C-alpha positions in Angstrom: 62.3 -11.1 -21.4 60.6 -11.7 -24.6 62.3 -11.0 -27.8 60.8 -9.0 -30.1 58.3 -10.8 -32.3 57.7 -13.5 -29.7 53.9 -14.3 -29.3 52.3 -15.6 -25.9 50.3 -18.5 -27.1 46.5 -18.6 -26.6 45.2 -20.3 -23.4 42.9 -22.5 -23.9 39.3 -22.1 -22.3 38.5 -24.6 -19.4 35.4 -26.6 -19.6 32.9 -24.9 -17.4 30.1 -26.8 -16.3 26.3 -25.2 -17.1 25.3 -22.6 -14.7 22.4 -23.8 -11.9 18.9 -23.6 -13.0 16.7 -21.3 -10.7 13.6 -23.8 -11.4 12.5 -26.6 -10.3 13.4 -25.2 -6.3 15.1 -27.5 -4.4 12.1 -29.4 -1.7 13.6 -26.9 1.4 12.4 -24.0 -0.2 8.7 -25.1 -0.3 9.1 -26.1 2.9 10.4 -22.6 4.0 8.0 -21.2 2.0 5.0 -23.4 3.6 6.5 -22.3 7.1 6.4 -18.9 6.4 2.8 -18.6 4.7 1.6 -20.6 8.1 3.3 -18.2 10.5 2.1 -15.1 8.5 -1.6 -16.6 8.2 -1.4 -17.3 12.0 -0.4 -13.9 12.5 -3.1 -12.1 10.4 -5.8 -14.2 12.3 -4.5 -13.0 15.5 -4.3 -9.3 14.5 -8.4 -9.8 13.2 -9.5 -11.3 16.0 -7.9 -8.5 18.2 -9.4 -5.8 15.9 -12.8 -7.5 16.2 -12.5 -7.6 20.1 -11.6 -4.2 20.3 -14.7 -3.0 18.1 -16.3 -1.8 21.5 -13.4 0.4 22.1 -13.5 2.0 19.1 -17.1 2.5 19.4 -16.7 3.9 22.7 -13.9 6.7 21.2 -16.2 7.7 18.7 -19.3 7.9 21.2 -16.9 10.1 23.3 -16.8 13.1 20.7 -20.5 13.3 20.5 -22.6 15.6 22.8 -24.6 14.1 25.6 -26.5 14.2 28.9 -25.5 13.2 31.8 -28.1 10.1 31.7 -26.0 9.3 28.5 -22.8 9.8 29.8 -23.7 7.2 32.6 -25.5 5.2 29.9 -22.3 4.5 28.0 -19.8 4.5 31.2 -22.3 1.1 32.5 -21.9 -0.2 28.7 -18.1 0.0 29.1 -18.1 -1.7 32.5 -20.3 -4.2 30.9 -17.8 -5.2 28.9 -15.0 -5.6 31.6 -16.9 -6.6 35.0 -19.3 -9.7 35.3 -23.0 -8.4 34.2 -24.5 -9.5 37.6 -22.3 -7.0 39.7 -22.8 -4.1 37.1 -26.5 -4.7 36.5 -27.0 -5.1 40.8 -25.6 -1.7 41.0 -28.7 0.8 40.8 -27.1 3.9 41.9 -24.5 5.5 40.1 -22.6 6.1 42.7 -21.9 2.2 42.4 -21.2 2.3 39.1 -18.8 5.1 38.9 -16.7 3.5 42.2 -14.6 1.6 39.4 -13.9 4.4 37.1 -11.1 6.9 37.6 -12.9 10.2 37.7 -12.3 13.6 39.5 -14.3 13.8 42.8 -16.0 16.7 41.5 -17.0 15.1 38.4 -18.2 12.1 39.8 -20.2 14.5 42.0 -21.8 16.3 39.4 -22.9 13.2 37.6 -24.6 11.7 40.6 -26.2 14.8 41.5 -27.9 15.3 37.9 -28.3 11.7 36.9 -32.2 11.6 36.0 -32.9 15.1 37.0 -34.7 17.4 34.5 -31.6 19.7 34.1 -28.8 17.2 33.3 -26.3 18.6 31.1 -23.0 19.0 32.1 -20.7 22.9 31.6 -18.8 23.0 28.6 -15.5 22.6 30.7 -16.8 20.0 32.6 -17.6 17.9 29.6 -14.1 18.5 28.0 -12.6 17.2 31.3 -15.0 14.1 31.3 -14.3 13.0 27.9 -10.7 13.6 28.1 -10.8 11.2 31.6 -13.0 8.7 29.6 -10.5 8.8 27.1 -7.3 7.9 29.3 -9.5 5.3 30.9 -10.6 3.3 28.1 -7.1 3.3 26.4 -5.9 2.2 29.8 -8.2 -0.6 30.0 -7.1 -4.3 29.2 -7.7 -6.0 25.9 -10.7 -8.3 26.0 
């Protein structure tokens, strides 16, 4: 063991290199940052294009909340069909029965809409209107993106 009065010599400090600087960054970081920016820009452009293409769906969903007559309900349905089907097919159908055959509605609602089309009394009851709104909302949300 150490005797009394013996001191440990000071250790010499090793020569350490300078700490690496953060700037300027190596070129690999600039390349990675550029790739990330390009991917982010492409993603944002795709999302913006999809948001703009679905404008008709947002407008149709807001139009569902407004009060409608049977004629305006059928006009709204026809406008939605024009987005997803060829114009010749939709505009060639003059009878609402032909328009509504591709729309998933109850048979009773379909019958009410067809009977009251272009009639003086063309209002649906509140219960029928609520059912129609619910079914049209489900149909709109299930339609594919254009």
